[in-house]
N, C-alpha and C positions, 0 to 999 in steps of 0.2 A: 252652239259652242256647249261645251260639258258647264254647269253649276257647281259649284260646293257651299254648302250654305246662302243661298240667295246670291254667291256671288260667281260670275262670269267669269271662270277660267281663260285664258289665254290671249284674252280679248284686246284688252292693251298693247302684247306685243303682236296681233295678227293684225289693231291698225295701223299698228306702226309700219309694218312689212310692206299693208297694201300703201299708203301714204306715202314711203319713202321709197320704193323698188320702180314707178314709175321711170325716176330722173338717175338711174342706176347707171343705164348703158351712158347716158348724159356725163354724167360726173367723170367718165376715163375719156370723152372725144369730145366731145362741142366744148363742152362749159369748163373743160381742159385747157384749152390752144389764148394760154395767158401770158403773157410777162410775168404775170405778177408771183409765178408759181415756180419760175426762177430764184430769186432774193427772198421767199416765202420759205422754199424748201434750205435753203444756204443757209438760213439765219437759225431755223429750227432746228439744228445738224448740233450745230454752235449748243446753243440755250438746253436742250438739251442734255447735248453725250458730256457735256464738263460741270453741268450740276450733279449728274450721275453720277461721274465717276467719284466727285467729294463724299458723295451719301458710303457710296464704295469703301472708302478710308475709312471713315467711320463706323462702317460696318466690320471692317476686316481687322481693327483695330480692336473692339469690344468684342467680335464672338471667337477671338485666336484664328485668326487665320483662313477661316469658314465661308466667308465670302470674299469676291475681288470684286475687280473689275469686269473680269473675264464676263463672271455672272449679273453685274447689272447689268453689260454690254445686251446680252442675249436677253432678261429681260423686257428691257426698249425696243429691241427688234419684236417681241413678239406680240408686243401692245403694241408697237405704229402697225404693221403689218396686218394681222388678225383685222384692226379695227376702222386702216384705212381700205381694206376691203368685204368687210362684212356687218359694218357698224352702221347704223343709219343715218349718224353725226359723224362725219370722216372727221370734220373739222376741230374738235378735243384730241388733243394731242395725248399720249396714257404713255405712262414710261414709270419709275420708282422716282418713289417721291419725298420727303423729308422724314415724314408721320409713318409710312410703312417702316423706314429704315426704323427707326427707332422701339416702331413694337417690336422686329425680328429681333434687335439685340438686347430691348428689356423681356424678351421671353426667354433667351440663353440666358442669362442671368438670371433667372429665376427656376428654367426646369435643369442645366448640365450640370447644378453642383448637386443637383438630388438625384445625379445618376443616369438621366433622362440619353436616349440617344436625338442628339438633337435634329439632321434632318429628316427623321422617320416622322420624329413630333407634328415639324413643319410641317411636313408634306401632308398629315390628316386634318394638320388646325385648316391648310386650304382645300381638302377635300371635301367638310363640313363645314366650311367656308362656302363652296361653290353653292355644295345644294340649299343653300339659304337664298342667296342668290339665286337658284331657282324658281324656290317657293313664292320669295317673292316677287321678279316679277312673270309670272303665271298667274298668282294671284289679287296681278296688279296696283301690287300695295306704293309702287315706287307713285300714284295717285297724289301720296300724301306731300313731293314736293314743291305742292305746287302754294302748301304753309310755308313754303322754307323763303325768306323775302329779304330784302335789302339789308337788314339787321345782321341776319346769320351769315351772306354771303361780305359784308363788310367787314367782318371782324376775322372769320375764317383768311379773308386775305390781308389783313392784318398781321395773321400770327405768321401767315409762310411770309409777309415782306420781311417780321424782326427773326423769322428763324430762319435766311436768306442769309440775313445780316448779319446773326449773333458763326454759323458757319463762316463764311466769309472770315469773321474775325480768329475761330477756333485756328483755320487755314496759318491763317498767320502767327500766330503761336508757337506755331511746329515750328516753325523756322528761328523761333529762337534756340533751339539744340542744335543750332550750328553755333559759328563767332557771329559775332555783335556787328561787324562787317555784311555779310552775307547777310544778315535778321535789314540791317535798314536797308541793306539792296532791291531784297521781297518787300517788305513797307511801300519804296517809291514807286516800283514796278507796278505793284496793284494800286496802286493810288493813282496810276496817269493811265493803266486801265481803267480806272473811276472816269477821269477828268477828259478823256478823251472820246471812249464811252458814250457818254451823257451831253460832251458838245455835240459830238454831232446829231444826236436825239434831240436834240435843245434849236442847231440850224437847219436841221432838214423840216422839223416840224413846229415851231413855235417862233421864223426870223424869218427876216422879208431879204439875209442876207443871201445873195449870189441869182442865180433862178434855176426856175425849177428842176431841169436831167437835171444840177451840182445837188440842188434838195434830198431831190428822190433818190439820188446812189447815195447822199451818204445816209440818209433812212436806212436803206435796204441792208449797206454791206459794210454802214458806219464800226458795227458790234465785229462779225467776223474777221473785217481788215484789222483790227484794232489784235486779236487774239493776234493773228499773223503779227503781224510785226515785234510788238513784245516777245513772244515766242523767239523771234530770231533777236529782238533789241541785249538778251544778256551775251550772247555770241561776238556780240562789237569791242572792239576797242580791248579796254584792261577787264572789262566785265566777265571774260571770258576764261579769266585766270583765278573766277574767282566759283568754286561748287554751291550752286543755286540747285532748293530739290528741286525734282522735276518731277512727273504723275509717275506713279507706279507702274510699271504693265507687269503681263504673263505671260505663259506660254498660250502659243496659239488655237483659239477650238477645244483650251482643255481646262476644263472647273478646278479654281481654287487650292481647294483640298483633294486631288484627284488622288486617287494614288496610296487614302490613308486609309489609316480604324475609321477617322469620322464621315469617310463617304468610299467607300471601296467600288462602288460599280459606277464612276464617273456620271455621268449626268442622267442614271435614270436612280429614281430615288428607290432602292427596295422598304416601301414602306408598311408593309409587312411581314418585317422581320426586324429582330434588335428592338422590340417595342410591346409592351402587353397590352392586352385588353382592359384594364384598368387608364391604362397613360393616352387610350386611344379616344376613351370617354372622357379622361382626365382636357382631350384639344379638343371638345365642344365648348365651353366659356371662355376659352380664350378666336376660337370662332366665329363666337358670338361677336365679339367685340373687335375683330376684324370683319366681319358682314357691317357690323354699324358703322365702322368708319372710313366701307366706300364706299357705303349709301347716302354720307355724308360726301366724304372728300369727291367724289367720282361725279356725283347728280351737280353740286355746285361750281364743280369745275364746267359741266356740260354746260352748268345755267348763265356760269358767266361768258364764257366763249358765244353765246348767244345771248347775248346781254340789247336791248334796248339797242344803244348806241351802235349797232350794226346792220345794215338793212337787210336779212336775210330772205330768200326768196322761198325756198325748201324748206319742209318743214323737221320739226327733230323727232328722238324715237325713243325715249328714255326710260322706257320698257322693253325693248327688244338690246338698247345694250345695255344700258342693266344684265339680261339674261346672259348676251354674252361677254361681260364682265366677269361673269362665272366662269363658264370656260378661261379663261387665260387666267383667274386663279387657280383651277383645280391643274392645271398643264405647270400652272410655274411651278407648285409644288410638289409634280412631280419630277419634276427635269430640277430641283433643288437652288429655284431662283428667287426673286425677290417676287413679293405678285405688282405688277403693272398697274394702274389708275392714271385717272384724270388729273393735268397736273398742269398746279396752277403758281407761277403764270404763267407756265409756257403756251396752255390754252388759249386762253383770249388773246396772250400775244401773234399765235397763231393764226388768227381769222385778223386779227389785225393788220398783216404784214400781207393779209389776200386784198385788205379794202383799195377803191378807187378811189382817192382822193380828185378832189374838185371846190373851187375856191366860191365859194358862193357869196353876193353884193345882198346887202342888208344896210337901211337906214333907218334914222330913229320917223314912226310914223308924227303926220304936222301935227303939234299940240299935246300931242302925248307919246315921250319918251319913254314907256314902257311896253308898248310893241312897234312891232318893226318889221316893217313892209319886203317883201323876199323881190329880189328883182332876177333870180334864175341864177344858173352858172356860170364859171367862163372857168374852163382849162387851159387859158395863156397865161402869161406874168404881168399882161399889159392889163394895168387898173382903165376903169373911165376917170383923166384927172375934171373931169366935170363935177361929177358929184362931188361934192367936197364935204358936205355931212357921209356919203356914203363907209358902212368902213365890210369887210369883208376877214368869213372868216373858211375854213376849212372844214369840213363836210365831208363825211365819207359818204358816197353815193351808190356803190356796189359792192358784194362781196364776189370773189369769182370763190365760187361754194365749187369743190371736188373731192375726189381722192387721191389726186395723183402727190400731191406733195409731201403728203402724209407718208404717202406709201413706197413715193423716194427719197426719204427724211429715213424711213425703215432700213430704205438697201443700202443707205451712208453708210450707218450701224452695222452696221452688218459684215460690211466690207472691213468698215473700224478691225475689227477679228482677226480680218488676217494678217499676216507678218510686215509687208513693210509696212502700212498704217497704221501699222500698231508700235511698231518702229518711233512711228513719225509722232506720233501721239504720248509718247514716253520724250521728248525735248519740248515740251508745254511745263514751262514751270507753273509750278504750285501754288505764288506770287495773282499769277493772272487769273490761275482759276479764284481768286480771292477778287482776282476787282471785277471778272463775272458777276460772281453772286453782290457784290455792294452795288454795282449795277444795276441788277436782276431784282433786288430788295426796292432799290429807290425807285426802280420803273415802277412795281407798283405802290408805294406810296406816292406818290404823285398823284395819282390818280384814284388811290381810296378814298370810300366815303367815310369816312370813319376822319382822319388827312383831313379832307375838304373842309369837313364843318367848324376841327379848330380848327384852321385855313380862315372861315368869314367872322371866327369868333375876335378872330386876331386883328382883322383888317377893318383897317378906319372904315365907317359902314358912309360915308361922306364922297367915300371915292368908289359904294359899288353898286354895279348896275343899278338902274330900280325894275331889270326885269328879273333880278336875281330871284328864284322861288322862296327859298330861308326870311329874305324879308318878308313873306308872311305870316312870320313862324314866333308866335314869344320869346324872348331871348331864354327865358329863364325853362322851356323845354327844349331846346338846343342844348343849351349846360346836362340838363336833366338825362337827355338824349345821349348824348356825346360818353356824358360817365360811365352810363347803362353798359355800353361798346367798348370801353377802355376798363370795367371790369370784369365783364364776359373774355377779354383780354386776357387781361391778365392772369384768369382761375386757368383758361386752358395753355399758358404758356407757363403757368408756374407748375403745372401737374407736368408737361414734358419734362423738368427737368432734377423729377426725382424716380423712386424705380414705382411709383406708381404709375406710370406716364402709359402702358398696356390699356389703363384705362381711360384714357383721357378721350375715345372715341363715345365714352358716355357723358361725359362736359358738353361733347359738339353737342350735343344731342337736347342737350341742356339748358345751353344757350338757345337752341333754334325751337323746344319747347316754352321754351320766356319768353321767344318773341310776341308769344300767341296771347301775352298775358298785357301789350303793347296798347291796343285800344282800350285795357280799362284807366289806362293811366294817359295818356293822349288823347286832344281832342281829335275825331276822325278831319279835320280839315288840315289840321296840322301832323299829320302821323300822314298822310296822303304822299306828303312833303318827304317828310324824313324818310318814311319804308318804302314804298312805291316799291307794286315786283317788281324781278329785278331784267325778268326778260317781259318782249310782249307777249297778247294774248294770241298771236302766230302760234310760234311756238310754243306756248303755256300746252296747244289743244293738243298734246300728243297726252298731259297729262290729266283730260277732262273729257277724254270720250270713251272710258270705260263704263260712265251713268248713261247709256241713249236711250230715250222715248220711244214713246209708240210711232212717233211723227219719226223717227226718223233722222231728229238733228237731235248734237251735241250738248251740253253745260254752254256751250259756246256762241249757241242759236245758227250755229250754221249745218250744212246736210250732210249727214255723216257719209253717206255717199259720194256727192262728189267730193268730198275731203277726201276719202280712198282709193276715188279715181281719176287725182291731178293728172294730168299728163306732162313729160318729159321738158317742159320749154326752154326752149330756148335764155340760158342771160343774157346775152344781147339781145334781142325781145325786151325782154324784163329791162331791162339799161334805160333802151328808148323812149318805152313806155315811161319811165319815171322820169328821165329830162324832158319830155315836153310836160308833161306837169308841171313837173316846179318852173318850166319856165313859162307856164302862160301865170306865177306869179299868184301862187294861193298860199293862206300863210297855214302853216299846220303845225297843230302839235303833238305829243307824243300820243295825245290816243290816236285823234284822226293817223295816226300817223303810222299805228298800228292798224287800224279799222280798214284803211288803205290798203295794207298787203295783204286783209283776210277775204278786201271783196276784189281783190286780181286774182287769189286764188281762185274762188265761186269763178270770179268772169274766162278764169284761162279752161278751166270744166265743162264749164257750159258752152263754150264755145267747139271745143273739143267734141261736148258729143253731138250740137248740132252738123258736125263739120262728118263723123262719122256717120 
C-alpha cells in the first residue's frame, strides 16, 4: 500500500473491507432469515420517519420553505439504502439528525442575508466535506475513535435525549396557535402516546405480567400500534369536529422549493452557477465544521449501536463507513437535501430490536453475595420454583446481524414519498409526533450513563446490590465525574441555542479531548468503572489494525491475516456454541466476554483454513 509521511494509506479501509466482505452474502441470505427482522423494520420506520419530519418542520420555517418533507424523506432513503448495501456495519441507522438540521438553518441565517445563493453554497459545503471525509478515511484518521470513551458517548447521548424532549415541547407549543380546546386535545394526545408507548416498553421488558409471547409483542409493536391508534383517535366522536394540526406534506417526488428562483433546477443543484469563487472557498470552514460534526456524531452512533451490551459476532468497519459517509454527503449536496449521518437513538434502538433475548437464572454464591453463579439460559416462562434464592434477568444472547432490516425500512420510506402513503402520512397529528419525541427522549435517558450515575447517588445504598461496580468508587469521585459530564452537556446544549450553533461540533471535540485528561484527575481503578471503553475489543479492532507489526499481529494481539480471512460463519452456529458455553455454568465478566468473541473469531478462521 502507498505511504505518505509514514502513514500507510488505505490500510484501515482495506482491512475493514477484507474483514467484512466474507460475511456479505450471509447478511442477505442465511443470517437474514429471522423473525426479528420484521419488528425491527417496522419499528425503525416509525422511529426514523416521524422525528425526521419534525426536523423538516423546523428547517421549513427557519429556511423560508427551502427544505420540506420530501427533502428529509429523500435524505433518509439515500442514507439507509446506500449504507444497508455498501456499509461495513449495516446495523447503524443513517438519516437526518437534529444537529444537521441546526447546522443547515444556521448556515441559512448567516449567509442568505448577505446575498449568497443558499443551495449552491450548501452544495459546496458538502463537496468540500466529502473531500475531507475521504482524506480522513484514506489516512486512517478514524483510528482516533479509540480514544472516545463512555464519557463522550454518555454526554452526547444526554444531549440527543434533551434535543428530542425539546423538539417535543416545541411541537406542542405550535398547537397554541389554534384554540385553547384544540391545544388541550393535542397535549392530551401527546401525553397518552407517551404513557402507552412507555407502558408497552415497561411491560414488555421489565415486568412479569402476561406470558412471553404477549410481552414480546408489546415490545416489538407497542410504539407503532400506539402511533396508528392515536392517529385515528382524533377522528372518533366529537374529536373529529376539532381542527387538530397534522403533518404537512408536499407534492409527490418534487422538491419543496422546486421551480422557484431559489431552486430552479429541481433535484439537481447547479453548484457552478450563481456563486462566486470567494464564496466557494468561504464554504471551506463550514465544511470543516460539518466534517467534525459527522466524525463525532456518526462514529459515536456507530459505537453505541455496537456497544458492549450487544453480543455481536461480525467485525466493525469504521474507516470504510466514514469513507462511504463522505460519498453520501457529496450526493446529498448535489441533490439539495440535508446530509444524512448516524442517528442517536435510532441506531442503538435498531440493534436492540434485533436482539434475541433469553432469561438467565442466577443466584448468590454461598457465603458471598457479591458474586453470582450462572445456571444457563431458559427460553420458557416456567421458572424453577425449587430455586428459592434464584433470580432471573433478561440478557441478549444473539443479535441478528444482517442488512435486510435497514434496506427494507429505507424502501418503506421511499414508498412513503408516493402519493397514497404521503396522504396517509398527512393524517398523523403533530401531537402524536410530540409523543414519539417524548418516548424516544425518555428511552435514551433511561439507559444513559449520566442519568444512571445520578440515580445511584440518589439511591438508598443499603438497598443497592453489592455487585454494583459503583460501590467500588468513592462517592466524591462519582460526584465530580457527574459534574464534569453535566458541565460538558450544558456547554453543548447552550451553544446550540445561539447563532454560534454552527460551531458546536468544535465543542463536541472539546469535551472529547477533555476526556483524555481524566486519568490525571481520577484513580485508574475508579476510571475503569466510571469511563470504560464503549465497545468491546472485538469491535474496536477496526480502529486498531493500521499499525501492524512485522510479525503480522495488530495492537490487539490477533493475527491480521486471520482477521482478514474470517469466513462467513452462520449466526445460528455461533448462537449454538454460545448457548452450550453458557449452559456449562461459566462465570464471565465483560472482559472475558470480549476475549471470548475474539477467540471464537480466531477459531472460525483456523477451522476454515483446515477445511480448505
